[in-house]
C-alpha positions in Angstrom: 17.4 36.9 4.8 14.5 39.0 5.6 11.3 36.8 5.9 7.8 38.0 6.1 6.3 38.7 8.7 3.5 35.8 8.7 5.6 32.6 8.1 4.1 29.1 7.6 6.1 27.0 9.8 6.5 23.3 8.4 7.7 19.8 9.6 9.4 17.7 7.6 8.7 13.9 8.7 11.2 12.1 6.4 13.2 9.2 7.1 16.2 9.7 4.3 18.5 12.6 6.0 19.3 13.7 2.8 16.2 14.6 1.2 15.3 16.0 4.6 18.2 18.7 4.2 17.4 19.1 0.6 13.7 20.1 1.5 14.8 22.2 4.4 17.4 24.2 2.1 14.8 24.4 -0.9 12.2 25.7 1.4 14.1 28.1 3.2 14.5 30.0 -0.1 10.4 30.9 0.5 10.1 34.2 2.5 7.0 33.1 4.0 7.8 29.8 4.4 10.2 28.3 7.5 11.3 24.7 8.3 11.1 24.4 12.2 12.0 20.7 12.5 12.5 17.4 11.3 11.3 14.1 12.2 12.5 10.5 11.0 10.2 8.3 12.2 6.1 8.2 13.0 7.5 8.2 16.9 9.5 11.2 16.5 6.6 13.3 14.8 4.0 13.8 17.6 6.8 15.2 20.1 8.5 17.2 17.5 4.5 18.2 16.3 3.9 19.4 20.4 7.5 20.8 20.6 7.4 23.1 17.6 3.8 23.6 17.1 4.1 23.5 12.9 1.2 24.9 10.9 2.0 22.2 8.3 3.3 18.8 8.3 5.3 17.3 5.1 5.9 14.2 5.6 6.6 10.9 3.3 4.4 8.0 2.9 7.1 5.0 3.8 8.8 5.5 7.3 10.9 3.1 9.1 8.1 2.1 11.8 5.3 2.7 10.2 3.6 5.1 7.2 3.1 8.4 6.7 -0.7 8.3 7.1 0.6 6.6 10.3 2.3 9.5 11.3 -0.7 11.9 10.3 -3.0 10.4 12.4 -1.4 10.6 15.4 -0.2 14.0 14.7 -3.8 15.4 13.9 -5.6 13.1 16.6 -2.7 15.5 19.2 -3.3 18.6 17.3 -6.1 18.7 14.6 -5.0 22.0 13.5 -2.1 20.7 12.0 -2.7 20.2 8.3 -0.8 17.7 6.3 1.1 17.3 2.8 2.4 14.4 1.7 5.2 14.0 -0.8 6.0 10.6 -1.0 7.5 8.4 -4.3 4.4 6.1 -3.5 2.0 6.2 -6.4 0.0 3.6 -4.9 -4.1 4.2 -4.9 -3.7 2.3 -1.5 -1.1 5.2 -0.4 -3.5 8.0 -1.5 -6.6 6.4 0.1 -4.8 5.9 3.5 -3.7 9.5 3.3 -7.1 10.8 2.6 -8.3 9.0 5.2 -5.7 10.2 7.6 -6.7 13.9 6.9 -4.0 14.7 4.3 -4.9 17.9 2.7 -2.6 17.1 -0.6 -0.6 14.6 -1.7 2.5 15.4 -4.0 5.3 12.9 -5.9 8.6 13.5 -5.0 9.0 14.7 -8.8 7.3 17.9 -7.6 9.7 20.8 -7.9 10.3 23.4 -5.5 7.5 25.8 -6.2 4.8 23.2 -6.2 5.7 22.4 -2.9 5.8 25.7 -1.7 2.9 26.7 -3.1 1.1 23.4 -2.0 1.6 23.8 1.9 0.5 27.9 1.4 -2.6 26.5 -0.1 -2.7 23.7 2.6 -2.2 25.8 5.3 -4.8 28.2 3.8 -7.4 25.3 4.2 -7.4 24.4 0.8 -7.7 21.0 -0.3 -5.4 20.0 -2.8 -6.9 16.5 -4.0 -9.1 17.0 -6.5 -12.8 15.4 -6.4 -12.4 13.8 -9.4 -9.2 12.2 -8.7 -10.8 11.0 -5.4 -13.6 10.0 -7.4 -11.6 7.7 -9.7 -8.9 6.5 -6.9 -12.4 5.1 -5.2 -13.5 3.3 -7.8 -10.8 1.4 -8.7 -10.0 0.7 -5.3 -14.1 -0.8 -4.9 -13.4 -3.1 -8.3 -9.9 -4.3 -6.6 -11.7 -5.1 -3.6 -14.5 -6.8 -5.8 -12.1 -8.9 -7.7 -10.4 -9.9 -4.8 -14.1 -10.5 -2.9 -14.9 -12.8 -6.2 -10.9 -14.3 -6.2 -11.1 -15.6 -2.5 -14.9 -16.7 -3.2 -13.8 -18.8 -6.0 -11.0 -20.7 -4.1 -13.1 -21.1 -0.9 -15.8 -22.6 -3.5 -13.1 -25.7 -3.9 -13.8 -28.9 -2.1 -11.2 -30.1 0.2 -10.1 -33.0 -1.9 -9.7 -30.4 -4.9 -8.1 -28.4 -2.7 -5.5 -31.0 -1.6 -5.2 -31.7 -5.8 -4.6 -28.3 -6.8 -1.7 -28.1 -4.2 -0.2 -30.9 -5.8 -0.6 -29.4 -8.9 1.4 -26.4 -7.6 4.5 -28.6 -6.8 4.5 -29.7 -10.4 2.9 -33.1 -10.1 1.0 -34.5 -13.3 -2.5 -36.2 -12.9 -0.8 -40.1 -12.7 1.6 -39.0 -9.9 -1.3 -36.9 -8.0 -3.5 -40.4 -8.3 -0.9 -42.3 -6.9 0.5 -40.0 -4.3 -3.6 -39.6 -3.1 -3.9 -43.6 -4.1 -7.0 -43.1 -6.0 -8.0 -43.6 -9.6 -6.4 -41.2 -12.4 -10.0 -41.3 -13.3 -11.0 -39.4 -10.2 -8.3 -37.5 -10.5 -9.3 -35.7 -13.8 -13.0 -35.0 -12.7 -11.5 -33.3 -9.5 -9.4 -31.2 -11.7 -12.1 -30.5 -14.3 -14.1 -29.3 -11.4 -11.1 -27.2 -10.3 -10.7 -25.7 -14.1 -14.3 -24.8 -13.8 -14.5 -23.0 -10.7 -11.4 -21.2 -11.3 -12.3 -20.1 -14.6 -8.7 -21.5 -16.4 -8.5 -23.4 -19.5 -5.8 -25.4 -18.2 -4.1 -26.8 -15.5 -1.0 -24.6 -15.8 -3.4 -21.0 -15.8 -5.2 -22.6 -13.0 -1.8 -23.1 -10.4 -0.8 -19.2 -12.3 -4.4 -18.1 -10.3 -4.0 -19.7 -7.5 -0.8 -18.5 -6.8 -2.0 -14.9 -7.7 -5.1 -15.1 -5.6 -3.3 -16.2 -2.8 -3.9 -19.7 -2.6 -0.8 -21.3 -0.3 0.0 -25.0 -1.1 1.4 -25.7 2.4 -1.8 -25.3 3.7 -3.2 -28.5 1.9 -0.7 -31.1 2.4 2.6 -31.6 0.1 4.0 -34.2 -2.0 7.0 -36.6 -0.5 10.2 -35.8 -0.9 11.9 -37.6 -3.7 14.3 -40.2 -1.8 17.8 -39.7 -2.0 20.4 -42.2 -3.6 
């Protein structure tokens, strides 16, 4: 195949051989692009970059020894001139933000067609940023909201007293109020008072909802004791 004189050299960083071979064959159809090599891990990406001097690294986000963001950061630390485009099945905001923080110029999904991938490589090599500012702002807004919600959840769990945490741990194990009272050797009325405090602090309308929220928010019952194992026959 006759190629144009100015070729954009591409390094593939992809841990699945079949995908890498498919991408290699696909990109080989474009006269202005040439795949110079394939790395299947974060550890292999930098040596391959040093050896092959690509202009663009086309990177999967999920790799066996780290993330594509790890690979991108190491590649760009070694050679800041290499531009990075992600090609991944990961659609999460966290992956996109990590890619941006690692210096990525673009982030494509693996459902993208050959022409779209080729166009992204060309644009990135030309110095263009392929992640629209509006998209990035929306992702950052969602990330801030998630971070704020997570902080509020942690604050609510931390507001529980030691006794409330102990009772909540027993609730997550399926004990009812009377069983909790027997286990802790306290009165049933005292347990009910603590349960009301738990519901109020977690903004739960029932003990079941409190248990569900605690699990969702990362409460670990094993940190707060457990009910005794039932005796055998």
